[in-house]
C-alpha positions as MATLAB code, in Angstrom:
seq = 'MGVPKVGIFFVVDNQLLMDAVPVENGEPYGDTMGYGSHYEFWETMTPSNVIEKKFKARAYDAYPRGRVVYFTQKKLFVLYADKCLKSGELKWLAEQFCITEPVFARDEHYQCATCNPFFMD';
ca = [
      -0.090    0.117    0.081;
       2.771    2.495    0.602;
       4.300    4.537    3.434;
       1.735    6.181    5.806;
       1.435   10.095    5.358;
       0.470   12.981    7.312;
      -0.604   16.154    5.682;
      -3.455   18.188    4.156;
      -5.720   18.046    1.329;
      -8.530   19.655   -0.744;
     -10.980   18.228   -3.032;
     -11.752   20.212   -6.093;
     -14.235   18.443   -8.609;
     -13.596   15.074   -7.191;
      -9.930   15.795   -7.799;
      -7.515   15.366   -4.912;
      -4.778   18.231   -3.966;
      -2.552   17.293   -1.246;
       0.658   18.055    0.643;
       1.962   15.077    2.666;
       5.123   13.498    3.729;
       5.820   10.000    5.640;
       4.604   10.135    9.044;
       8.379   10.074   10.302;
       9.002   13.272    8.404;
       6.155   14.945    9.985;
       6.007   18.015   12.053;
       5.766   17.249   15.820;
       2.683   18.961   17.921;
       2.166   17.789   21.286;
       1.569   14.131   21.051;
       0.734   14.254   17.277;
       2.649   14.430   13.894;
       1.026   16.436   11.307;
       2.234   18.433    8.166;
       1.324   21.328    6.483;
      -0.901   24.523    6.356;
      -3.894   24.818    4.026;
      -3.426   28.666    3.471;
       0.521   28.247    2.739;
      -0.224   25.458    0.261;
      -2.682   27.690   -1.458;
      -0.974   30.888   -1.242;
       2.325   29.290   -2.718;
       0.954   27.301   -5.490;
       1.620   28.046   -8.972;
      -1.337   26.645  -10.900;
      -0.209   24.044  -13.706;
      -3.565   22.635  -14.784;
      -7.266   23.273  -15.108;
      -7.973   22.151  -11.443;
      -5.014   23.888   -9.955;
      -6.258   27.068  -11.613;
      -9.903   26.649  -10.567;
      -8.756   25.997   -7.009;
      -6.473   29.309   -6.840;
      -9.402   31.320   -8.463;
     -11.340   31.268   -5.214;
     -10.480   31.774   -1.433;
      -8.118   28.897    0.075;
     -11.118   27.500    2.200;
     -13.603   27.575   -0.611;
     -13.386   23.738   -1.391;
     -13.730   20.844    0.937;
     -10.497   20.078    2.850;
      -8.939   18.368    5.673;
      -5.902   16.947    7.198;
      -4.381   13.452    8.338;
      -2.763   13.529   11.804;
      -0.782   10.704   13.519;
      -1.191   10.347   17.259;
       2.001    9.131   18.583;
       0.990    7.808   21.745;
      -2.221    6.044   20.797;
      -0.661    5.010   17.235;
      -3.527    6.121   15.529;
      -4.266    8.028   12.295;
      -7.207   10.550   12.196;
      -8.538   11.953    9.032;
     -10.440   15.272    9.749;
     -12.462   16.262    6.916;
     -15.156   18.746    5.696;
     -18.774   17.548    6.452;
     -19.659   17.140    2.707;
     -17.169   14.570    2.072;
     -18.793   11.359    2.387;
     -17.920    7.729    3.486;
     -16.639    6.646    0.052;
     -14.492    9.668   -0.331;
     -13.345    9.276    3.051;
     -11.941    6.026    2.348;
     -10.470    7.013   -0.959;
      -8.815    9.868    0.796;
      -7.350    7.545    3.308;
      -6.092    5.195    0.615;
      -4.211    8.427   -0.827;
      -2.658    8.778    2.412;
      -1.759    5.164    2.658;
      -3.746    4.618    5.928;
      -5.378    1.347    6.343;
      -7.514    1.967    9.607;
      -7.993    5.586   10.134;
     -10.489    7.200   12.545;
     -12.665    9.553   10.536;
     -13.494   12.743   12.309;
     -15.230   16.202   11.609;
     -14.054   19.389   12.630;
     -15.877   22.555   12.295;
     -12.482   24.257   11.236;
     -12.952   22.318    8.024;
     -16.019   23.752    6.340;
     -16.046   24.665    2.645;
     -18.138   27.551    0.938;
     -21.096   24.986    0.546;
     -21.093   23.952    4.268;
     -20.187   27.213    6.026;
     -23.217   29.255    6.240;
     -20.796   32.427    7.037;
     -18.529   31.941    4.146;
     -17.783   34.745    2.018;
     -15.852   34.559   -1.264;
];
């Protein structure tokens, strides 16, 4: 399956944009390993295809997003995601991060333009 990764992701028109590293190369934060910043990823991206151009044409938080974090003491991967991403999409995302048994969690921090009633483009 590959090396398990931690990092961030966006889903734009069913296409995945992600920034991830193997868990051992992650950034420690308390008892977790994570990686990346949604805003910095968006800010520094130079679009090279139609999906990336569409992504950059809106605010960084317009599209569904989330992150994979590894809890070191519990030896547990948690995939946090926007509520509009459904079960099949979450499983597909876990596969992209090479995670076999993640815990799926919602976090109100991850809300796209559709899910956030206060979103302003």
